[in-house]
C-alpha positions in Angstrom: 7.9 4.5 -7.6 8.5 2.5 -10.5 11.2 4.1 -12.3 12.9 3.9 -8.7 12.5 0.1 -8.8 10.4 0.2 -5.1 7.5 -1.7 -7.0 10.3 -4.9 -6.7 10.4 -4.8 -2.7 8.6 -8.3 -2.0 10.7 -10.0 -4.8 13.4 -11.7 -4.5 16.7 -10.8 -5.6 17.6 -14.3 -7.2 14.2 -13.5 -10.2 15.8 -9.8 -10.3 13.6 -7.8 -6.5 16.1 -5.5 -5.2 18.9 -6.8 -2.1 17.0 -4.7 0.0 17.0 -5.6 4.6 13.7 -5.5 6.1 15.3 -2.7 7.7 15.3 -1.0 4.4 12.2 -2.3 3.3 10.0 -1.1 6.3 12.0 2.8 5.7 10.2 2.8 2.2 6.7 1.6 3.3 7.2 4.6 6.0 7.8 7.3 4.2 5.1 5.6 1.3 2.4 5.6 4.8 4.2 9.6 5.6 3.3 10.6 2.2 -0.3 9.2 1.1 -1.6 6.3 2.5 -3.3 6.2 -0.8 -0.5 5.6 -2.5 1.0 3.3 -0.3 -1.8 0.5 -0.6 -2.2 1.1 -4.5 2.0 0.0 -4.5 1.4 -2.5 -1.9 -1.6 -4.6 -3.5 0.3 -4.2 -7.0 2.8 -6.6 -5.8 0.5 -9.1 -4.6 -0.4 -11.1 -7.7 3.3 -10.6 -9.1 4.5 -12.4 -5.7 2.0 -14.6 -5.9 3.3 -15.5 -9.6 6.8 -15.4 -8.5 6.4 -18.2 -6.1 4.4 -20.1 -8.4 5.8 -23.0 -11.4 4.1 -21.6 -14.1 6.2 -20.3 -16.7 3.4 -18.4 -18.1 3.3 -16.6 -14.9 7.4 -16.3 -14.5 7.3 -14.6 -17.7 4.2 -12.2 -16.2 6.6 -11.4 -13.7 9.5 -10.7 -15.4 7.1 -8.0 -17.6 6.1 -7.0 -14.4 9.9 -5.7 -13.3 10.1 -4.0 -16.4 7.6 -1.5 -15.9 8.4 2.0 -15.4 5.3 3.1 -17.0 2.6 1.1 -14.9 1.4 -0.9 -17.8 1.0 -3.2 -15.4 -0.9 -2.5 -12.0 -1.9 -5.4 -9.4 -4.5 -5.6 -7.2 -5.8 -8.4 -4.2 -9.4 -9.5 -4.9 -9.9 -11.7 -0.8 -12.8 -9.5 0.5 -16.4 -10.8 -1.2 -20.0 -9.5 -0.4 -20.9 -12.7 2.1 -17.9 -12.9 3.1 -15.4 -10.0 4.5 -12.6 -10.2 6.7 -13.9 -13.0 7.5 -12.8 -15.2 3.9 -9.5 -15.7 4.8 -9.4 -16.4 8.3 -12.2 -19.3 7.4 -9.9 -21.3 5.7 -8.1 -22.3 9.0 -11.5 -23.2 10.9 -13.3 -26.3 10.7 -15.9 -23.9 11.5 -15.7 -23.3 7.7 -17.4 -26.0 6.8 -20.7 -24.4 7.5 -19.5 -20.8 6.5 -21.2 -21.2 3.5 -20.2 -21.0 -0.6 -17.7 -18.1 -1.6 -19.4 -15.6 -4.0 -16.9 -16.1 -6.4 -16.7 -19.9 -7.7 -13.9 -22.1 -9.9 -15.1 -25.1 -11.7 -12.1 -27.1 -14.3 -13.4 -27.3 -17.7 -10.4 -29.3 -19.7 -7.2 -27.1 -19.2 -9.1 -24.2 -18.2 -11.1 -23.0 -14.9 -14.3 -21.2 -15.6 -14.6 -18.1 -12.9 -18.0 -17.0 -11.7 -19.4 -14.4 -9.4 -18.5 -10.8 -7.6 -15.8 -9.1 -5.6 -17.1 -6.7 -3.1 -16.5 -2.9 -3.7 -13.6 -3.0 -1.3 -11.0 -4.2 -3.7 -7.9 -1.7 -3.4 -6.9 -0.5 -7.4 -9.7 -2.6 -9.0 -10.6 0.2 -11.2 -7.3 0.4 -12.3 -5.5 -2.9 -12.6 -4.2 -4.7 -14.5 -4.2 -7.8 -12.8 -6.2 -9.6 -9.8 -4.6 -11.6 -7.5 -7.9 -13.3 -7.0 -9.2 -16.1 -4.0 -11.6 -18.2 -5.1 -13.8 -21.1 -3.9 -13.4 -24.5 -5.7 -17.0 -25.4 -6.8 -18.1 -28.5 -5.1 -15.6 -27.7 -2.1 -16.7 -27.4 1.8 -17.3 -23.9 1.6 -14.2 -21.6 2.1 -12.1 -23.8 3.3 -11.1 -24.9 -0.8 -9.8 -22.6 -2.0 -7.3 -21.4 -5.0 -4.8 -18.6 -5.2 -4.8 -17.5 -9.2 -4.3 -14.5 -11.0 -6.6 -13.6 -13.3 -6.0 -11.0 -16.6 -8.8 -8.3 -15.9 -8.7 -7.4 -20.1 -9.7 -11.1 -20.5 -13.9 -11.6 -21.2 -16.3 -12.3 -18.8 -14.4 -9.5 -16.3 -16.1 -6.2 -15.8 -15.6 -3.8 -13.0 -17.7 -1.1 -11.2 -17.3 2.2 -10.0 -14.7 3.8 -7.4 -16.3 3.9 -4.2 -16.9 8.1 -2.9 -15.3 6.5 0.4 -14.2 8.5 3.5 -11.0 7.7 3.9 -8.5 6.7 1.6 -9.5 8.5 -1.3 -6.0 8.5 -3.4 -6.6 4.4 -4.0 -9.4 3.5 -6.0 -11.8 0.5 -4.5 -14.1 -0.7 -6.3 -16.1 -4.0 -7.1 -15.2 -6.6 -9.7 -17.5 -9.0 -11.6 -16.5 -12.7 -12.9 -18.7 -13.9 -15.9 -17.8 -17.3 -17.2 -13.7 -15.8 -16.7 -11.3 -18.6 -18.2 -8.1 -18.7 -17.5 -5.8 -21.2 -18.1 -4.7 -24.0 -15.3 -0.7 -22.6 -15.6 -2.6 -18.9 -14.1 -3.6 -20.8 -10.8 0.0 -20.1 -8.4 -1.5 -22.3 -5.3 -4.3 -24.6 -5.8 -6.4 -25.8 -3.3 -5.3 -28.2 -0.1 -3.4 -27.8 2.9 -0.6 -25.9 1.3 -3.4 -22.9 0.6 -4.3 -22.2 3.9 0.1 -21.4 5.0 0.2 -19.7 2.0 -2.7 -17.6 2.9 -1.4 -17.4 6.4 1.7 -15.9 5.3 1.0 -13.3 2.6 -1.1 -12.0 5.3 1.7 -12.1 7.5 3.5 -9.9 5.1 0.8 -7.6 4.5 -0.1 -7.1 8.5 3.4 -5.8 8.6 3.3 -3.6 5.5 0.2 -1.6 6.9 1.6 -1.8 10.3 4.6 0.5 8.7 2.0 2.4 6.3 -0.1 3.0 9.6 3.6 4.5 11.4 4.4 6.4 8.7 0.9 7.9 8.5 0.8 8.6 13.0 4.3 9.9 12.1 2.5 12.5 9.7 0.2 13.8 12.0 2.2 14.1 14.6 4.9 16.5 12.4 1.7 18.6 11.5 0.6 19.0 14.6 4.3 19.7 16.3 4.7 22.4 13.3 1.3 23.8 14.1 1.9 24.6 17.6 5.0 26.4 17.4 4.1 28.0 15.2 -0.2 28.9 16.3 -0.3 31.8 18.8 -3.0 32.2 21.9 -3.0 33.9 25.3 0.2 35.8 24.0 2.6 32.7 23.7 3.1 29.8 20.8 0.4 26.9 22.2 3.0 24.8 22.5 4.3 26.2 25.4 1.2 25.6 27.3 1.2 22.4 29.7 -1.3 20.2 27.7 -0.4 21.1 24.7 3.3 20.0 25.9 1.9 16.7 27.9 -0.1 16.0 24.1 2.3 16.5 21.9 4.5 14.2 24.2 2.1 11.2 24.1 1.7 11.2 20.2 5.6 11.0 19.8 5.7 8.3 22.7 3.2 6.4 20.6 4.7 7.3 17.1 8.5 5.8 18.5 7.1 2.8 20.2 5.1 1.7 17.1 7.9 2.2 15.2 10.0 0.3 17.0 7.4 -3.1 17.7 6.6 -3.4 13.9 10.5 -2.9 12.5 10.9 -5.9 14.7 7.7 -8.3 13.4 8.7 -7.1 9.8 12.5 -8.2 10.3 11.5 -11.4 12.2 8.6 -11.9 9.5 10.4 -11.1 6.6 13.1 -13.5 7.7 11.1 -16.4 7.8 9.3 -15.8 4.4 12.3 -14.6 2.4 15.8 -14.8 4.1 15.1 -18.8 5.4 12.1 -19.8 3.3 10.5 -21.6 5.9 6.9 -19.9 5.7 6.4 -19.8 9.1 6.0 -16.3 10.7 4.5 -15.8 13.7 0.5 -15.2 12.7 -0.3 -13.4 16.3 3.0 -11.1 16.4 1.9 -10.0 12.0 -1.5 -9.7 13.1 -0.1 -7.0 16.4 1.8 -4.9 14.1 -1.2 -4.4 12.2 -3.5 -3.7 15.2 -0.8 -1.6 17.2 0.0 0.4 14.5 -3.7 1.1 13.1 -4.6 2.6 16.7 -1.9 4.2 17.0 -2.2 6.4 13.7 -5.5 6.9 14.6 -5.1 8.1 18.3 -2.3 10.2 17.4 -4.1 12.0 13.9 -7.1 12.1 16.6 -4.8 14.2 18.6 -3.4 16.3 16.0 -6.6 17.2 14.6 -7.9 18.6 18.4 -4.5 20.9 18.3 -5.3 22.5 14.9 -9.3 23.5 16.2 -11.7 24.6 14.1 -8.7 25.1 11.7 -8.5 20.7 12.2 -12.0 20.2 10.5 -11.0 22.2 7.0 -10.0 20.1 3.7 -7.8 23.0 3.4 -5.9 21.3 6.1 -4.0 18.0 5.7 -4.6 17.0 9.2 -8.2 16.5 8.4 -7.4 13.9 5.3 -4.4 12.2 8.0 -7.8 12.1 10.0 -9.8 10.6 7.5 -7.4 7.9 6.5 -7.0 7.2 10.0 -10.5 6.5 10.5 -10.6 4.1 7.0 -7.8 2.2 8.4 -9.6 0.5 11.4 -11.5 -1.4 8.3 -8.9 -1.3 5.5 -7.6 -4.6 5.3 -9.4 -6.1 8.0 -11.0 -5.0 11.0 -8.8 -4.5 14.2 -11.6 -6.7 15.5 -11.4 -9.9 13.2 -7.4 -9.4 13.0 -7.3 -9.6 17.3 -9.5 -12.3 17.2 -7.5 -14.3 15.2 -4.5 -13.4 16.8 -5.8 -14.3 20.4 -6.8 -17.4 19.3 -3.3 -18.3 18.3 -2.3 -17.3 21.6 -4.8 -18.8 23.2 -4.0 -22.6 21.1 -0.1 -22.4 20.5 1.3 -19.2 23.1 4.8 -21.7 24.6 5.0 -23.3 21.1 5.5 -20.7 19.0 7.0 -18.6 21.8 10.3 -21.0 22.6 10.5 -21.9 18.5 11.2 -18.4 17.6 13.2 -17.5 20.6 15.5 -19.9 19.7 15.5 -19.5 15.9 15.8 -16.2 16.7 19.1 -17.5 18.3 20.6 -19.6 15.7 20.3 -17.2 13.2 21.7 -14.5 14.8 24.7 -16.6 16.4 25.5 -18.2 12.9 25.4 -14.6 11.4 
């Protein structure tokens, strides 16, 4: 992946990234999800420390971005430190809510000591690529702040003194992307490693970063759904029961059609959501992508991935339960997706809150902006 330069997908061309359209990025991400959800996730989180660093004004972090861009041997590998033992899917949503003031202390905190920040605490076992990463885009609570609402985003080198890693977790799905804990014990980073300081900008940045990752996970999910559909279609063409290939039976025909319909509708929506989100973040740089539409891309595609993988396994029958058949892995990965990158329930609640609070304003603003953009193009 790095030799092909695809680790640079989300880096602007003016700092060394490839000049790709949102649809081209989408195609690459769907293909990754089709081939391996774990690899897709590893490539996705690998880019986050560098994307965060590229958007900062720090010369030290810009230097890190340059080295990462030129890395073809996986000398550098990133992860994203969000989830905590006491704050899982709720960790980032809380920064937008006044209830965050009562939400409690973050498990990972940072205090200022001269020109450095001292970091302490634990990230939970679900940090993708943590057991093998060299750098982490790390969300921390500023010590003395008002709960998670006073967060800060920094880049943490994981070979620094005071950093320990837990063992990779033996998970049900996504076993090809190791997940594990991160422990910080008086780890020190310079001020220049802080990409987004505590304050209103942190909330905006976190929202927009989650819009980007939601679209990416949506694309991976479509890829997984497509893989399950194609496996089932190929199997149904070959498997003979009742004297004919099972694809000749009406119930299988109807199932194959439903699966096809689901994959195509999910692909269409996620592509549109990614086009819109990437335009707002990477092209126009207004950083005001619609939260609910990005969350919907992830939620809808995740659900479709699970439904299609479940139907694919049913078509395989007993063979689908065997670890020798790849549809068994696709089913486990699809189940893990319902929790991975925050649960579908939490994502749906966030989208619902956005609809309730600002449906009219966001809808009309987005429509007018899109029309202006298309007419000028």
